[in-house]
CHARMM internal coordinates of N, CA and C (Angstrom, degrees):
IC EDIT
DIST 1 N 1 CA 1.4400
DIST 1 CA 1 C 1.5192
ANGL 1 N 1 CA 1 C 108.29
DIST 1 C 2 N 1.3192
ANGL 1 CA 1 C 2 N 116.16
DIHE 1 N 1 CA 1 C 2 N 167.74
DIST 2 N 2 CA 1.4616
ANGL 1 C 2 N 2 CA 120.29
DIHE 1 CA 1 C 2 N 2 CA 176.24
DIST 2 CA 2 C 1.5248
ANGL 2 N 2 CA 2 C 108.84
DIHE 1 C 2 N 2 CA 2 C -114.95
DIST 2 C 3 N 1.3185
ANGL 2 CA 2 C 3 N 115.15
DIHE 2 N 2 CA 2 C 3 N 134.55
DIST 3 N 3 CA 1.4599
ANGL 2 C 3 N 3 CA 121.83
DIHE 2 CA 2 C 3 N 3 CA 178.68
DIST 3 CA 3 C 1.5208
ANGL 3 N 3 CA 3 C 107.04
DIHE 2 C 3 N 3 CA 3 C -124.42
DIST 3 C 4 N 1.3225
ANGL 3 CA 3 C 4 N 115.77
DIHE 3 N 3 CA 3 C 4 N 116.65
DIST 4 N 4 CA 1.4661
ANGL 3 C 4 N 4 CA 121.97
DIHE 3 CA 3 C 4 N 4 CA -177.21
DIST 4 CA 4 C 1.5313
ANGL 4 N 4 CA 4 C 111.13
DIHE 3 C 4 N 4 CA 4 C 50.68
DIST 4 C 5 N 1.3336
ANGL 4 CA 4 C 5 N 115.56
DIHE 4 N 4 CA 4 C 5 N 42.06
DIST 5 N 5 CA 1.4526
ANGL 4 C 5 N 5 CA 121.58
DIHE 4 CA 4 C 5 N 5 CA 175.92
DIST 5 CA 5 C 1.5189
ANGL 5 N 5 CA 5 C 116.10
DIHE 4 C 5 N 5 CA 5 C 83.12
DIST 5 C 6 N 1.3375
ANGL 5 CA 5 C 6 N 117.70
DIHE 5 N 5 CA 5 C 6 N -0.05
DIST 6 N 6 CA 1.4702
ANGL 5 C 6 N 6 CA 120.92
DIHE 5 CA 5 C 6 N 6 CA -179.31
DIST 6 CA 6 C 1.5223
ANGL 6 N 6 CA 6 C 110.37
DIHE 5 C 6 N 6 CA 6 C -115.06
DIST 6 C 7 N 1.3182
ANGL 6 CA 6 C 7 N 116.05
DIHE 6 N 6 CA 6 C 7 N 139.57
DIST 7 N 7 CA 1.4646
ANGL 6 C 7 N 7 CA 121.94
DIHE 6 CA 6 C 7 N 7 CA 179.54
DIST 7 CA 7 C 1.5310
ANGL 7 N 7 CA 7 C 110.30
DIHE 6 C 7 N 7 CA 7 C -68.70
DIST 7 C 8 N 1.3333
ANGL 7 CA 7 C 8 N 116.03
DIHE 7 N 7 CA 7 C 8 N 133.27
DIST 8 N 8 CA 1.4641
ANGL 7 C 8 N 8 CA 122.09
DIHE 7 CA 7 C 8 N 8 CA 176.13
DIST 8 CA 8 C 1.5257
ANGL 8 N 8 CA 8 C 107.87
DIHE 7 C 8 N 8 CA 8 C -140.00
DIST 8 C 9 N 1.3318
ANGL 8 CA 8 C 9 N 117.76
DIHE 8 N 8 CA 8 C 9 N 110.95
DIST 9 N 9 CA 1.4673
ANGL 8 C 9 N 9 CA 119.95
DIHE 8 CA 8 C 9 N 9 CA 178.99
DIST 9 CA 9 C 1.5340
ANGL 9 N 9 CA 9 C 111.19
DIHE 8 C 9 N 9 CA 9 C -67.29
DIST 9 C 10 N 1.3151
ANGL 9 CA 9 C 10 N 115.79
DIHE 9 N 9 CA 9 C 10 N 136.24
DIST 10 N 10 CA 1.4668
ANGL 9 C 10 N 10 CA 120.20
DIHE 9 CA 9 C 10 N 10 CA 177.01
DIST 10 CA 10 C 1.5211
ANGL 10 N 10 CA 10 C 111.75
DIHE 9 C 10 N 10 CA 10 C -58.12
DIST 10 C 11 N 1.3058
ANGL 10 CA 10 C 11 N 117.49
DIHE 10 N 10 CA 10 C 11 N -28.13
DIST 11 N 11 CA 1.4684
ANGL 10 C 11 N 11 CA 121.34
DIHE 10 CA 10 C 11 N 11 CA -178.21
DIST 11 CA 11 C 1.5305
ANGL 11 N 11 CA 11 C 112.75
DIHE 10 C 11 N 11 CA 11 C -62.44
DIST 11 C 12 N 1.3273
ANGL 11 CA 11 C 12 N 117.84
DIHE 11 N 11 CA 11 C 12 N -16.99
DIST 12 N 12 CA 1.4676
ANGL 11 C 12 N 12 CA 120.90
DIHE 11 CA 11 C 12 N 12 CA 178.25
DIST 12 CA 12 C 1.5293
ANGL 12 N 12 CA 12 C 112.62
DIHE 11 C 12 N 12 CA 12 C -80.33
DIST 12 C 13 N 1.3398
ANGL 12 CA 12 C 13 N 117.30
DIHE 12 N 12 CA 12 C 13 N -11.64
DIST 13 N 13 CA 1.4649
ANGL 12 C 13 N 13 CA 121.58
DIHE 12 CA 12 C 13 N 13 CA -177.55
DIST 13 CA 13 C 1.5249
ANGL 13 N 13 CA 13 C 111.18
DIHE 12 C 13 N 13 CA 13 C -95.43
DIST 13 C 14 N 1.3476
ANGL 13 CA 13 C 14 N 116.13
DIHE 13 N 13 CA 13 C 14 N 155.13
DIST 14 N 14 CA 1.4662
ANGL 13 C 14 N 14 CA 121.40
DIHE 13 CA 13 C 14 N 14 CA 176.58
DIST 14 CA 14 C 1.5219
ANGL 14 N 14 CA 14 C 111.27
DIHE 13 C 14 N 14 CA 14 C -68.06
DIST 14 C 15 N 1.3427
ANGL 14 CA 14 C 15 N 116.42
DIHE 14 N 14 CA 14 C 15 N -33.22
DIST 15 N 15 CA 1.4629
ANGL 14 C 15 N 15 CA 122.35
DIHE 14 CA 14 C 15 N 15 CA 176.85
DIST 15 CA 15 C 1.5247
ANGL 15 N 15 CA 15 C 107.46
DIHE 14 C 15 N 15 CA 15 C -149.56
DIST 15 C 16 N 1.3157
ANGL 15 CA 15 C 16 N 116.61
DIHE 15 N 15 CA 15 C 16 N 175.04
DIST 16 N 16 CA 1.4609
ANGL 15 C 16 N 16 CA 119.81
DIHE 15 CA 15 C 16 N 16 CA -176.76
DIST 16 CA 16 C 1.5312
ANGL 16 N 16 CA 16 C 112.35
DIHE 15 C 16 N 16 CA 16 C -101.33
DIST 16 C 17 N 1.3347
ANGL 16 CA 16 C 17 N 116.57
DIHE 16 N 16 CA 16 C 17 N 35.04
DIST 17 N 17 CA 1.4582
ANGL 16 C 17 N 17 CA 121.49
DIHE 16 CA 16 C 17 N 17 CA 176.22
DIST 17 CA 17 C 1.5340
ANGL 17 N 17 CA 17 C 110.01
DIHE 16 C 17 N 17 CA 17 C -113.77
DIST 17 C 18 N 1.3201
ANGL 17 CA 17 C 18 N 115.70
DIHE 17 N 17 CA 17 C 18 N 163.16
DIST 18 N 18 CA 1.4679
ANGL 17 C 18 N 18 CA 122.88
DIHE 17 CA 17 C 18 N 18 CA -177.23
DIST 18 CA 18 C 1.5337
ANGL 18 N 18 CA 18 C 113.08
DIHE 17 C 18 N 18 CA 18 C -56.07
DIST 18 C 19 N 1.3429
ANGL 18 CA 18 C 19 N 120.29
DIHE 18 N 18 CA 18 C 19 N -46.14
DIST 19 N 19 CA 1.4702
ANGL 18 C 19 N 19 CA 118.71
DIHE 18 CA 18 C 19 N 19 CA -179.59
DIST 19 CA 19 C 1.5340
ANGL 19 N 19 CA 19 C 113.42
DIHE 18 C 19 N 19 CA 19 C -56.08
DIST 19 C 20 N 1.3280
ANGL 19 CA 19 C 20 N 117.71
DIHE 19 N 19 CA 19 C 20 N -38.21
DIST 20 N 20 CA 1.4685
ANGL 19 C 20 N 20 CA 120.66
DIHE 19 CA 19 C 20 N 20 CA 178.40
DIST 20 CA 20 C 1.5241
ANGL 20 N 20 CA 20 C 110.94
DIHE 19 C 20 N 20 CA 20 C -66.50
DIST 20 C 21 N 1.3239
ANGL 20 CA 20 C 21 N 116.81
DIHE 20 N 20 CA 20 C 21 N -37.10
DIST 21 N 21 CA 1.4624
ANGL 20 C 21 N 21 CA 120.98
DIHE 20 CA 20 C 21 N 21 CA 177.23
DIST 21 CA 21 C 1.5218
ANGL 21 N 21 CA 21 C 110.54
DIHE 20 C 21 N 21 CA 21 C -63.23
DIST 21 C 22 N 1.3266
ANGL 21 CA 21 C 22 N 116.92
DIHE 21 N 21 CA 21 C 22 N -48.31
DIST 22 N 22 CA 1.4657
ANGL 21 C 22 N 22 CA 120.50
DIHE 21 CA 21 C 22 N 22 CA -178.92
DIST 22 CA 22 C 1.5237
ANGL 22 N 22 CA 22 C 111.22
DIHE 21 C 22 N 22 CA 22 C -64.10
DIST 22 C 23 N 1.3305
ANGL 22 CA 22 C 23 N 116.74
DIHE 22 N 22 CA 22 C 23 N -39.27
DIST 23 N 23 CA 1.4695
ANGL 22 C 23 N 23 CA 120.26
DIHE 22 CA 22 C 23 N 23 CA 177.36
DIST 23 CA 23 C 1.5323
ANGL 23 N 23 CA 23 C 110.19
DIHE 22 C 23 N 23 CA 23 C -62.53
DIST 23 C 24 N 1.3181
ANGL 23 CA 23 C 24 N 116.65
DIHE 23 N 23 CA 23 C 24 N -44.60
DIST 24 N 24 CA 1.4673
ANGL 23 C 24 N 24 CA 121.65
DIHE 23 CA 23 C 24 N 24 CA 179.50
DIST 24 CA 24 C 1.5320
ANGL 24 N 24 CA 24 C 110.94
DIHE 23 C 24 N 24 CA 24 C -59.50
DIST 24 C 25 N 1.3296
ANGL 24 CA 24 C 25 N 116.20
DIHE 24 N 24 CA 24 C 25 N -39.79
DIST 25 N 25 CA 1.4651
ANGL 24 C 25 N 25 CA 121.27
DIHE 24 CA 24 C 25 N 25 CA -178.47
DIST 25 CA 25 C 1.5314
ANGL 25 N 25 CA 25 C 112.88
DIHE 24 C 25 N 25 CA 25 C -86.41
DIST 25 C 26 N 1.3437
ANGL 25 CA 25 C 26 N 116.34
DIHE 25 N 25 CA 25 C 26 N -0.86
DIST 26 N 26 CA 1.4704
ANGL 25 C 26 N 26 CA 122.83
DIHE 25 CA 25 C 26 N 26 CA -179.10
DIST 26 CA 26 C 1.5341
ANGL 26 N 26 CA 26 C 111.63
DIHE 25 C 26 N 26 CA 26 C 56.88
DIST 26 C 27 N 1.3419
ANGL 26 CA 26 C 27 N 114.48
DIHE 26 N 26 CA 26 C 27 N 48.71
DIST 27 N 27 CA 1.4595
ANGL 26 C 27 N 27 CA 122.10
DIHE 26 CA 26 C 27 N 27 CA -179.91
DIST 27 CA 27 C 1.5211
ANGL 27 N 27 CA 27 C 108.51
DIHE 26 C 27 N 27 CA 27 C -114.49
DIST 27 C 28 N 1.3325
ANGL 27 CA 27 C 28 N 117.18
DIHE 27 N 27 CA 27 C 28 N 131.81
DIST 28 N 28 CA 1.4629
ANGL 27 C 28 N 28 CA 121.79
DIHE 27 CA 27 C 28 N 28 CA 177.13
DIST 28 CA 28 C 1.5310
ANGL 28 N 28 CA 28 C 109.05
DIHE 27 C 28 N 28 CA 28 C -73.44
DIST 28 C 29 N 1.3317
ANGL 28 CA 28 C 29 N 117.56
DIHE 28 N 28 CA 28 C 29 N 123.74
DIST 29 N 29 CA 1.4659
ANGL 28 C 29 N 29 CA 120.77
DIHE 28 CA 28 C 29 N 29 CA -176.17
DIST 29 CA 29 C 1.5256
ANGL 29 N 29 CA 29 C 114.27
DIHE 28 C 29 N 29 CA 29 C -60.21
DIST 29 C 30 N 1.3210
ANGL 29 CA 29 C 30 N 116.84
DIHE 29 N 29 CA 29 C 30 N -32.21
DIST 30 N 30 CA 1.4664
ANGL 29 C 30 N 30 CA 119.27
DIHE 29 CA 29 C 30 N 30 CA -176.92
DIST 30 CA 30 C 1.5295
ANGL 30 N 30 CA 30 C 112.85
DIHE 29 C 30 N 30 CA 30 C -72.44
DIST 30 C 31 N 1.3134
ANGL 30 CA 30 C 31 N 117.70
DIHE 30 N 30 CA 30 C 31 N -7.54
DIST 31 N 31 CA 1.4660
ANGL 30 C 31 N 31 CA 121.45
DIHE 30 CA 30 C 31 N 31 CA -176.05
DIST 31 CA 31 C 1.5289
ANGL 31 N 31 CA 31 C 113.72
DIHE 30 C 31 N 31 CA 31 C -105.81
DIST 31 C 32 N 1.3499
ANGL 31 CA 31 C 32 N 117.80
DIHE 31 N 31 CA 31 C 32 N 8.34
DIST 32 N 32 CA 1.4627
ANGL 31 C 32 N 32 CA 119.71
DIHE 31 CA 31 C 32 N 32 CA -174.66
DIST 32 CA 32 C 1.5269
ANGL 32 N 32 CA 32 C 112.76
DIHE 31 C 32 N 32 CA 32 C -138.90
DIST 32 C 33 N 1.3189
ANGL 32 CA 32 C 33 N 113.97
DIHE 32 N 32 CA 32 C 33 N 162.80
DIST 33 N 33 CA 1.4626
ANGL 32 C 33 N 33 CA 123.37
DIHE 32 CA 32 C 33 N 33 CA 166.48
DIST 33 CA 33 C 1.5274
ANGL 33 N 33 CA 33 C 105.49
DIHE 32 C 33 N 33 CA 33 C -120.39
DIST 33 C 34 N 1.3212
ANGL 33 CA 33 C 34 N 116.52
DIHE 33 N 33 CA 33 C 34 N 151.67
DIST 34 N 34 CA 1.4594
ANGL 33 C 34 N 34 CA 121.30
DIHE 33 CA 33 C 34 N 34 CA -177.96
DIST 34 CA 34 C 1.5256
ANGL 34 N 34 CA 34 C 109.21
DIHE 33 C 34 N 34 CA 34 C -117.77
DIST 34 C 35 N 1.3250
ANGL 34 CA 34 C 35 N 115.21
DIHE 34 N 34 CA 34 C 35 N 128.72
DIST 35 N 35 CA 1.4578
ANGL 34 C 35 N 35 CA 121.39
DIHE 34 CA 34 C 35 N 35 CA 173.83
DIST 35 CA 35 C 1.5285
ANGL 35 N 35 CA 35 C 107.30
DIHE 34 C 35 N 35 CA 35 C -110.38
DIST 35 C 36 N 1.3186
ANGL 35 CA 35 C 36 N 115.55
DIHE 35 N 35 CA 35 C 36 N 126.47
DIST 36 N 36 CA 1.4745
ANGL 35 C 36 N 36 CA 120.87
DIHE 35 CA 35 C 36 N 36 CA -178.78
DIST 36 CA 36 C 1.5216
ANGL 36 N 36 CA 36 C 108.83
DIHE 35 C 36 N 36 CA 36 C -121.87
DIST 36 C 37 N 1.3151
ANGL 36 CA 36 C 37 N 115.49
DIHE 36 N 36 CA 36 C 37 N 118.25
DIST 37 N 37 CA 1.4655
ANGL 36 C 37 N 37 CA 121.56
DIHE 36 CA 36 C 37 N 37 CA 179.21
DIST 37 CA 37 C 1.5289
ANGL 37 N 37 CA 37 C 111.55
DIHE 36 C 37 N 37 CA 37 C 51.50
DIST 37 C 38 N 1.3323
ANGL 37 CA 37 C 38 N 115.90
DIHE 37 N 37 CA 37 C 38 N 40.64
DIST 38 N 38 CA 1.4600
ANGL 37 C 38 N 38 CA 121.62
DIHE 37 CA 37 C 38 N 38 CA 175.63
DIST 38 CA 38 C 1.5133
ANGL 38 N 38 CA 38 C 115.87
DIHE 37 C 38 N 38 CA 38 C 89.29
DIST 38 C 39 N 1.3294
ANGL 38 CA 38 C 39 N 118.40
DIHE 38 N 38 CA 38 C 39 N -3.60
DIST 39 N 39 CA 1.4654
ANGL 38 C 39 N 39 CA 121.96
DIHE 38 CA 38 C 39 N 39 CA -178.74
DIST 39 CA 39 C 1.5220
ANGL 39 N 39 CA 39 C 110.81
DIHE 38 C 39 N 39 CA 39 C -119.38
DIST 39 C 40 N 1.3335
ANGL 39 CA 39 C 40 N 116.34
DIHE 39 N 39 CA 39 C 40 N 135.40
DIST 40 N 40 CA 1.4646
ANGL 39 C 40 N 40 CA 120.77
DIHE 39 CA 39 C 40 N 40 CA 175.98
DIST 40 CA 40 C 1.5285
ANGL 40 N 40 CA 40 C 108.92
DIHE 39 C 40 N 40 CA 40 C -71.35
DIST 40 C 41 N 1.3325
ANGL 40 CA 40 C 41 N 116.24
DIHE 40 N 40 CA 40 C 41 N 130.62
DIST 41 N 41 CA 1.4652
ANGL 40 C 41 N 41 CA 121.61
DIHE 40 CA 40 C 41 N 41 CA 176.99
DIST 41 CA 41 C 1.5243
ANGL 41 N 41 CA 41 C 109.60
DIHE 40 C 41 N 41 CA 41 C -89.90
DIST 41 C 42 N 1.3072
ANGL 41 CA 41 C 42 N 116.50
DIHE 41 N 41 CA 41 C 42 N 128.20
DIST 42 N 42 CA 1.4614
ANGL 41 C 42 N 42 CA 119.44
DIHE 41 CA 41 C 42 N 42 CA 175.50
DIST 42 CA 42 C 1.5190
ANGL 42 N 42 CA 42 C 109.09
DIHE 41 C 42 N 42 CA 42 C -68.22
DIST 42 C 43 N 1.3101
ANGL 42 CA 42 C 43 N 115.21
DIHE 42 N 42 CA 42 C 43 N 137.97
DIST 43 N 43 CA 1.4678
ANGL 42 C 43 N 43 CA 122.29
DIHE 42 CA 42 C 43 N 43 CA -176.72
DIST 43 CA 43 C 1.5356
ANGL 43 N 43 CA 43 C 112.79
DIHE 42 C 43 N 43 CA 43 C -54.65
DIST 43 C 44 N 1.3201
ANGL 43 CA 43 C 44 N 117.60
DIHE 43 N 43 CA 43 C 44 N -36.24
DIST 44 N 44 CA 1.4690
ANGL 43 C 44 N 44 CA 119.79
DIHE 43 CA 43 C 44 N 44 CA -177.60
DIST 44 CA 44 C 1.5356
ANGL 44 N 44 CA 44 C 113.02
DIHE 43 C 44 N 44 CA 44 C -67.49
DIST 44 C 45 N 1.3358
ANGL 44 CA 44 C 45 N 117.64
DIHE 44 N 44 CA 44 C 45 N -12.03
DIST 45 N 45 CA 1.4657
ANGL 44 C 45 N 45 CA 120.98
DIHE 44 CA 44 C 45 N 45 CA 178.87
DIST 45 CA 45 C 1.5257
ANGL 45 N 45 CA 45 C 113.07
DIHE 44 C 45 N 45 CA 45 C -103.87
DIST 45 C 46 N 1.3212
ANGL 45 CA 45 C 46 N 118.71
DIHE 45 N 45 CA 45 C 46 N -0.24
DIST 46 N 46 CA 1.4645
ANGL 45 C 46 N 46 CA 121.60
DIHE 45 CA 45 C 46 N 46 CA -175.76
DIST 46 CA 46 C 1.5240
ANGL 46 N 46 CA 46 C 112.70
DIHE 45 C 46 N 46 CA 46 C -57.27
DIST 46 C 47 N 1.3203
ANGL 46 CA 46 C 47 N 117.65
DIHE 46 N 46 CA 46 C 47 N -43.68
DIST 47 N 47 CA 1.4742
ANGL 46 C 47 N 47 CA 120.28
DIHE 46 CA 46 C 47 N 47 CA -174.87
DIST 47 CA 47 C 1.5158
ANGL 47 N 47 CA 47 C 113.15
DIHE 46 C 47 N 47 CA 47 C -72.27
DIST 47 C 48 N 1.3278
ANGL 47 CA 47 C 48 N 117.53
DIHE 47 N 47 CA 47 C 48 N -23.69
DIST 48 N 48 CA 1.4643
ANGL 47 C 48 N 48 CA 119.65
DIHE 47 CA 47 C 48 N 48 CA -178.60
DIST 48 CA 48 C 1.5251
ANGL 48 N 48 CA 48 C 113.27
DIHE 47 C 48 N 48 CA 48 C -103.40
DIST 48 C 49 N 1.3362
ANGL 48 CA 48 C 49 N 117.80
DIHE 48 N 48 CA 48 C 49 N -2.69
DIST 49 N 49 CA 1.4626
ANGL 48 C 49 N 49 CA 120.89
DIHE 48 CA 48 C 49 N 49 CA 179.23
DIST 49 CA 49 C 1.5215
ANGL 49 N 49 CA 49 C 109.99
DIHE 48 C 49 N 49 CA 49 C -83.56
DIST 49 C 50 N 1.3243
ANGL 49 CA 49 C 50 N 115.80
DIHE 49 N 49 CA 49 C 50 N 120.15
DIST 50 N 50 CA 1.4624
ANGL 49 C 50 N 50 CA 122.49
DIHE 49 CA 49 C 50 N 50 CA 179.21
DIST 50 CA 50 C 1.5307
ANGL 50 N 50 CA 50 C 109.44
DIHE 49 C 50 N 50 CA 50 C -83.39
DIST 50 C 51 N 1.3242
ANGL 50 CA 50 C 51 N 116.29
DIHE 50 N 50 CA 50 C 51 N 129.41
DIST 51 N 51 CA 1.4601
ANGL 50 C 51 N 51 CA 121.07
DIHE 50 CA 50 C 51 N 51 CA 176.86
DIST 51 CA 51 C 1.5227
ANGL 51 N 51 CA 51 C 109.69
DIHE 50 C 51 N 51 CA 51 C -92.65
DIST 51 C 52 N 1.3439
ANGL 51 CA 51 C 52 N 115.80
DIHE 51 N 51 CA 51 C 52 N 148.71
DIST 52 N 52 CA 1.4579
ANGL 51 C 52 N 52 CA 122.16
DIHE 51 CA 51 C 52 N 52 CA -179.45
DIST 52 CA 52 C 1.5201
ANGL 52 N 52 CA 52 C 110.01
DIHE 51 C 52 N 52 CA 52 C -128.93
DIST 52 C 53 N 1.3315
ANGL 52 CA 52 C 53 N 116.60
DIHE 52 N 52 CA 52 C 53 N 156.77
DIST 53 N 53 CA 1.4699
ANGL 52 C 53 N 53 CA 121.87
DIHE 52 CA 52 C 53 N 53 CA -178.07
DIST 53 CA 53 C 1.5237
ANGL 53 N 53 CA 53 C 112.34
DIHE 52 C 53 N 53 CA 53 C -56.03
DIST 53 C 54 N 1.3310
ANGL 53 CA 53 C 54 N 118.45
DIHE 53 N 53 CA 53 C 54 N -32.27
DIST 54 N 54 CA 1.4673
ANGL 53 C 54 N 54 CA 120.83
DIHE 53 CA 53 C 54 N 54 CA -177.22
DIST 54 CA 54 C 1.5320
ANGL 54 N 54 CA 54 C 113.66
DIHE 53 C 54 N 54 CA 54 C -83.45
DIST 54 C 55 N 1.3351
ANGL 54 CA 54 C 55 N 118.07
DIHE 54 N 54 CA 54 C 55 N -1.12
DIST 55 N 55 CA 1.4680
ANGL 54 C 55 N 55 CA 121.26
DIHE 54 CA 54 C 55 N 55 CA -179.37
DIST 55 CA 55 C 1.5243
ANGL 55 N 55 CA 55 C 112.22
DIHE 54 C 55 N 55 CA 55 C -67.70
DIST 55 C 56 N 1.3328
ANGL 55 CA 55 C 56 N 114.40
DIHE 55 N 55 CA 55 C 56 N 144.76
DIST 56 N 56 CA 1.4611
ANGL 55 C 56 N 56 CA 123.31
DIHE 55 CA 55 C 56 N 56 CA 172.69
DIST 56 CA 56 C 1.5301
ANGL 56 N 56 CA 56 C 105.94
DIHE 55 C 56 N 56 CA 56 C -112.95
DIST 56 C 57 N 1.3247
ANGL 56 CA 56 C 57 N 117.23
DIHE 56 N 56 CA 56 C 57 N 114.03
DIST 57 N 57 CA 1.4630
ANGL 56 C 57 N 57 CA 121.55
DIHE 56 CA 56 C 57 N 57 CA -177.66
DIST 57 CA 57 C 1.5203
ANGL 57 N 57 CA 57 C 110.84
DIHE 56 C 57 N 57 CA 57 C -114.13
DIST 57 C 58 N 1.3106
ANGL 57 CA 57 C 58 N 114.98
DIHE 57 N 57 CA 57 C 58 N 142.72
DIST 58 N 58 CA 1.4609
ANGL 57 C 58 N 58 CA 121.93
DIHE 57 CA 57 C 58 N 58 CA 170.35
DIST 58 CA 58 C 1.5169
ANGL 58 N 58 CA 58 C 106.39
DIHE 57 C 58 N 58 CA 58 C -123.88
DIST 58 C 59 N 1.3187
ANGL 58 CA 58 C 59 N 116.16
DIHE 58 N 58 CA 58 C 59 N 127.63
DIST 59 N 59 CA 1.4606
ANGL 58 C 59 N 59 CA 121.51
DIHE 58 CA 58 C 59 N 59 CA 176.05
DIST 59 CA 59 C 1.5177
ANGL 59 N 59 CA 59 C 106.23
DIHE 58 C 59 N 59 CA 59 C -102.13
DIST 59 C 60 N 1.3208
ANGL 59 CA 59 C 60 N 115.25
DIHE 59 N 59 CA 59 C 60 N 114.32
DIST 60 N 60 CA 1.4590
ANGL 59 C 60 N 60 CA 122.36
DIHE 59 CA 59 C 60 N 60 CA -175.44
DIST 60 CA 60 C 1.5196
ANGL 60 N 60 CA 60 C 109.14
DIHE 59 C 60 N 60 CA 60 C -101.34
DIST 60 C 61 N 1.3093
ANGL 60 CA 60 C 61 N 116.03
DIHE 60 N 60 CA 60 C 61 N 118.04
DIST 61 N 61 CA 1.4699
ANGL 60 C 61 N 61 CA 121.06
DIHE 60 CA 60 C 61 N 61 CA -177.36
DIST 61 CA 61 C 1.5215
ANGL 61 N 61 CA 61 C 110.60
DIHE 60 C 61 N 61 CA 61 C -91.63
DIST 61 C 62 N 1.3242
ANGL 61 CA 61 C 62 N 114.93
DIHE 61 N 61 CA 61 C 62 N 140.80
DIST 62 N 62 CA 1.4558
ANGL 61 C 62 N 62 CA 120.81
DIHE 61 CA 61 C 62 N 62 CA 175.69
DIST 62 CA 62 C 1.5196
ANGL 62 N 62 CA 62 C 108.89
DIHE 61 C 62 N 62 CA 62 C -82.97
DIST 62 C 63 N 1.3068
ANGL 62 CA 62 C 63 N 116.02
DIHE 62 N 62 CA 62 C 63 N 133.17
DIST 63 N 63 CA 1.4585
ANGL 62 C 63 N 63 CA 121.41
DIHE 62 CA 62 C 63 N 63 CA 179.77
DIST 63 CA 63 C 1.5227
ANGL 63 N 63 CA 63 C 107.80
DIHE 62 C 63 N 63 CA 63 C -123.69
DIST 63 C 64 N 1.3261
ANGL 63 CA 63 C 64 N 115.56
DIHE 63 N 63 CA 63 C 64 N 125.40
DIST 64 N 64 CA 1.4569
ANGL 63 C 64 N 64 CA 120.03
DIHE 63 CA 63 C 64 N 64 CA 178.29
DIST 64 CA 64 C 1.5194
ANGL 64 N 64 CA 64 C 111.10
DIHE 63 C 64 N 64 CA 64 C -85.30
DIST 64 C 65 N 1.2630
ANGL 64 CA 64 C 65 N 115.77
DIHE 64 N 64 CA 64 C 65 N 157.83
DIST 65 N 65 CA 1.4617
ANGL 64 C 65 N 65 CA 119.98
DIHE 64 CA 64 C 65 N 65 CA 178.41
DIST 65 CA 65 C 1.5166
ANGL 65 N 65 CA 65 C 109.70
DIHE 64 C 65 N 65 CA 65 C -176.82
DIST 65 C 66 N 1.2943
ANGL 65 CA 65 C 66 N 113.98
DIHE 65 N 65 CA 65 C 66 N -177.92
DIST 66 N 66 CA 1.4589
ANGL 65 C 66 N 66 CA 115.03
DIHE 65 CA 65 C 66 N 66 CA 179.75
DIST 66 CA 66 C 1.4822
ANGL 66 N 66 CA 66 C 113.41
DIHE 65 C 66 N 66 CA 66 C -172.30
END
COOR INIT
IC SEED 1 N 1 CA 1 C
IC BUILD
């Protein structure tokens, strides 16, 4: 699969769900939104959404400012 434009084999993850991806990338889940194949994934579906090698993911980080 591709994550933010970079290839990442699913075999590197503990499982094929979003939480395993974020853990692998050392990203805090509460600080991001996930876009999968052009669609934003609702947080409540992250644990049950199966990832596939052909997926295109964008991890969008929240940035505070003022």
